[in-house]
N, C-alpha and C positions, 0 to 999 in steps of 0.2 A: 593480459596473462590469464591463464585458465584457472577456474576455481576448483575443478575436479582433477586431483593428481593422477588418477588412473588414465584419464584422457591424455594428459601430458606424456605419461610413460608410453602410451601407444603411439603417439605422434613422434616421440623420440626414436622408437624402434623403426617406424616407417622411414624417418629421415636417414637413419644410419644405413638401412637396407637400400635406400635409393642412391646413396652416395657411392656405393661400390657396385662393380659389375660382376660380382660373384656372390654366392650365398655366404651368410655368416652363421657360424655354429652357435648353439645355445651357450656354450662356455665363453665364446668371444663377446657376445652381447652381455652376458652376466658379468664378465670381467669389467667392462666399462661401467655398468650401473653400480656395481659394488665398490670399485676403486674410487669413483666420484661420489659415493654415498647418496645416489639419487633415489634408489629403491632397494628394498630387501629382495632376496632371492625369490621368495614366494610371491611377492607382489609382481615381480618381473615375469614369473612363469604364468601368473594369471593374465597379465597383459598380452603375452605371446599367445596363450590359448584363445583368448577372446578375439585377437586379430586373425588367427587362423580360422576360427569358427565363422567369422564375418567374411572370410574370403579376401581379406586385405593383404595377407601374406600366405605363402605356401610353405609347408613344413615337409621335409624329406628326412625320415628317420631310418637309421641303421641300428645295428646292435650296439654301436659305440657312441653315437651322437645324433643330434638333430640339426639340420641345416635349414635356415630360413632365407627366403627371397621374397621380394615385394611383387605383388600382382599389379596388373593395370588398374584395378579398382583401388588398390592401396596407393598407387601414384596419384590417382585422381583425388582421393581423400586428402592426401598430403598437400596437393595443390590448393585445395579449398581451405584447409585449416592449419597448414604449416606455419603461417605467419603468427600463430599463437605461441610458438616456441620462442622463448626469450633469446636475444642475441648472445648472452653469456653462455647459455646452454649450447647453442649452435657452435660457439667458439670451442667449448669443451669437446663436443663431438668431432668437429673438424680436426682439432689438434690430435685427438686420440687416433682417429682414422689415418691421419697423415703419418703419425709416429709408428703405427702398427700395421699399416697397409701391406707391406711386403711379406711380413711374417703371416698375417692373416690369410693372404692370397695363397701362399705356399701351403699353409695348413689345410685349407679347404680344397686345394687342388688334388690332393692324394686321398683317395677314399677306397674303402673295402667293406664288404659285407658278405654274409653267407645265408643260405636258405636250404631247406630240405627239398630235394627234387622228387619227382613222382616215382622214380625207381629206388627210393630209399637212400640214395647217396645224398651228399650235400654238395651244393654248388658254391664255390667261393668266387665272388665277383670283385675284381681288383681294377682300379682305374686311376689314371692321372689325367686331370683336365687343365686346360688353359682357358680361363674364363668359363664359358659354358660348353666349350668344344673338347671332346676327348682327344688326348694325345696318344694314349694307349689304353686299351680295354681288354681284360683277360678274364675268362671264365674257366675254372678248373673244377673237375669232379673229384671228390674224395669220399672215402667210405664211411667216415664218422664225424660227428660234431666236434669232437676234441681237435682233430686235425684241421677242420674248417676254421675253428676259432683261432688256432695257433697261426695258420697261414694268413688269416685276415689281420691279426694283430701285427704280424711281421712285415706286411706289405709296406707300411709307411717307411720303415728303415731300409728296405731292400728295393723299393721301386726304381730308384735311379740306376742301381746296378743292373737290375733286370732289363730296364729300358735300353741302357747302353749295350748290353749283351744282344738283345733282339735286333737293334739297329745295326750293330757291327756284323752279326751273323747274316742278316737279310741283305746287307749291302755287299757281302762277300769279302769283307776286309779281313786280312790275316793278322793285322797288328792291333 
């Protein structure tokens, strides 16, 4: 077992990211650590920041969340030191991932963000992914940040309806 708790927290994050084939959000990782009382929120954030700075995980941030994925270097590090995670902790992580996998995958599969374009408009980027592959990707130009934020926030609830409409329309289906 490890004598340094921060090292254990880092290895636990690497393990969880390796076990899934999609990124995990900051809130998903936080939920596991806090529910099982492994680490405080601030300790977890420190571990994630240090893993990112070391290039062992990749962070992709939007206005609403940050998604983490393991890098090749992170996988190699886990390969060398993963055996230092106790079997009880591995069982906890595996059980959590098994119980929440479907919800976690659908949660990270729908994403949206916005940014200011060079012409002073805002671009709203909306996407649905299956694993790492985009199912639908949509960029919309709007005149102000308030509209961009509103559209970005509504994408999660409306993405299935919009996807179905696009598919139906492009396939020429009347029903």
